[in-house]
C-alpha positions in Angstrom: 2.4 15.7 -4.8 -1.3 16.6 -4.6 -3.0 15.7 -1.3 -5.7 13.6 -3.1 -3.1 11.5 -4.8 -1.2 10.9 -1.6 -4.5 10.0 0.2 -5.4 7.6 -2.6 -2.0 5.9 -2.4 -2.4 5.5 1.4 -5.7 3.7 0.8 -4.9 1.7 -2.3 -1.5 0.3 -1.4 -2.8 -1.7 1.7 -5.9 -2.8 -0.2 -3.9 -4.1 -3.2 -1.5 -5.8 -0.8 -4.4 -7.4 1.0 -6.0 -8.6 -2.2 -2.7 -10.0 -3.4 -2.2 -11.9 -0.1 -5.8 -13.2 -0.4 -5.1 -14.6 -3.9 -2.0 -16.3 -2.7 -3.6 -17.8 0.4 -6.7 -18.8 -1.5 -4.6 -20.7 -4.1 -2.5 -22.2 -1.3 -5.5 -23.4 0.7 -7.5 -24.3 -2.4 -10.4 -22.1 -1.2 -13.0 -20.9 -3.7 -16.0 -18.7 -3.3 -16.7 -15.0 -3.1 -17.8 -14.9 0.6 -14.6 -16.5 1.7 -12.5 -14.3 -0.6 -14.2 -11.2 0.7 -13.6 -12.2 4.3 -10.0 -13.1 3.6 -9.4 -9.8 1.8 -10.7 -7.8 4.7 -8.8 -9.8 7.2 -5.5 -9.8 5.3 -5.7 -6.1 4.4 -6.2 -5.4 8.2 -3.2 -7.6 9.0 -1.1 -6.0 6.3 -2.0 -2.5 7.5 -1.4 -3.3 11.1 2.0 -4.9 10.4 3.0 -1.9 8.2 2.0 0.5 11.0 3.8 -1.5 13.6 6.9 -1.7 11.5 6.6 2.0 10.8 6.8 2.8 14.5 10.2 1.1 14.7 11.5 1.9 11.2 9.5 4.9 9.8 11.0 4.8 6.3 10.1 1.1 5.9 6.6 1.7 7.3 6.1 4.6 4.9 7.2 2.4 2.0 4.9 -0.4 3.0 1.8 1.8 3.4 2.4 4.1 0.4 3.1 7.1 2.6 6.6 7.6 1.1 4.9 9.1 -1.9 5.0 12.7 -0.7 7.3 14.7 1.6 6.2 14.8 5.2 2.6 14.3 6.3 -0.5 15.5 4.4 -1.7 19.0 4.7 -5.3 19.8 4.8 -6.5 23.3 3.7 -8.9 25.1 5.8 -12.5 24.3 5.1 -13.5 27.9 5.7 -14.3 30.1 2.7 -11.7 32.7 1.9 -9.5 31.5 4.8 -11.9 32.9 7.4 -14.2 31.1 9.7 -17.9 31.5 9.3 -19.6 33.3 12.2 
């Protein structure tokens, strides 16, 4: 899987989960308003990511699934930023 797609999944999955949790909590609390929704989204996304990370330290496969890191094999690889594989002098 391309590195860019893997990176996007690792960013988008927690964000979508946070947004979904916000919609559920907003409906449950009867809260309306963009400022409250924005604050809830940020807070719940952070909680979701932190929980996924904590779960991943105990059960790596579950953590990878929760955070969208199960999309590719192993960790990401980053090509060298140097031109032609050599460092600039």
